[in-house]
C-alpha positions in Angstrom: 0.0 -0.2 0.4 1.0 3.7 -1.0 2.2 5.8 2.0 0.9 9.3 3.3 1.5 12.4 1.6 4.5 13.8 2.1 3.1 17.5 1.8 1.2 18.5 5.0 -2.5 19.5 4.6 -2.4 23.6 4.7 -5.1 23.0 7.9 -4.4 22.6 11.3 -6.6 21.7 13.6 -7.5 21.3 17.4 -8.1 18.1 19.1 -10.0 18.0 23.0 -11.2 15.3 24.7 -14.9 14.8 24.7 -15.3 14.5 28.8 -13.5 16.8 30.3 -12.7 19.7 27.2 -8.0 19.3 27.3 -6.5 20.1 24.3 -4.8 16.5 23.3 -3.4 17.9 19.7 -3.2 19.9 17.1 -3.4 17.9 14.1 -2.8 19.0 10.3 -6.1 17.5 9.1 -7.1 17.1 5.5 -10.5 17.2 3.6 -13.9 17.6 5.2 -14.6 13.7 6.9 -14.2 12.6 10.0 -11.2 12.4 12.5 -10.2 8.3 11.9 -6.2 8.5 12.7 -3.7 10.9 13.8 -0.5 10.4 11.8 2.6 11.2 14.2 4.1 12.9 12.0 1.3 15.4 11.3 1.1 16.2 15.2 2.0 19.4 15.4 1.5 20.2 18.7 1.6 17.3 21.7 0.0 18.4 25.1 -0.4 14.3 26.5 2.0 13.0 28.6 1.5 9.6 28.1 0.6 8.3 24.3 -3.1 8.5 24.3 -4.3 8.7 27.8 -5.9 12.0 28.0 -4.0 14.5 30.9 -6.7 15.6 32.0 -9.7 13.2 32.9 -7.0 9.9 32.2 -9.1 8.5 29.4 -7.6 6.3 26.6 -8.4 8.4 23.6 -6.9 6.4 20.8 -4.8 3.1 20.1 -1.0 3.9 18.3 -0.9 1.0 15.5 0.7 1.2 12.0 -1.0 1.9 9.3 0.7 2.3 5.7 3.5 1.3 7.4 3.7 5.1 9.4 3.5 5.2 12.5 0.1 6.3 13.0 -2.6 6.8 16.4 -6.7 5.2 15.4 -8.9 7.9 17.6 -11.9 5.8 19.7 -15.2 6.6 18.6 -17.1 9.4 20.1 -13.4 9.9 22.5 -13.0 13.3 21.2 -14.0 16.7 19.4 -12.1 19.0 17.0 -12.4 22.5 15.2 
């Protein structure tokens, strides 16, 4: 399978915990769809101390995985919001 595009998207979104509204990431997201996965190389600012765990309430909001050979976080549905 092909790797994700190396050219980063122009638009940055802020990703928050859906439960406590703590900031999690600033992410370069492409497209208009829902947030399903976050490629680690596209994360601009990471506000978490432990990977995939909210610093405010401690819930696990994603799983670490490899997608097309690139490290990524698979988001658990309903655990995060973005704007």
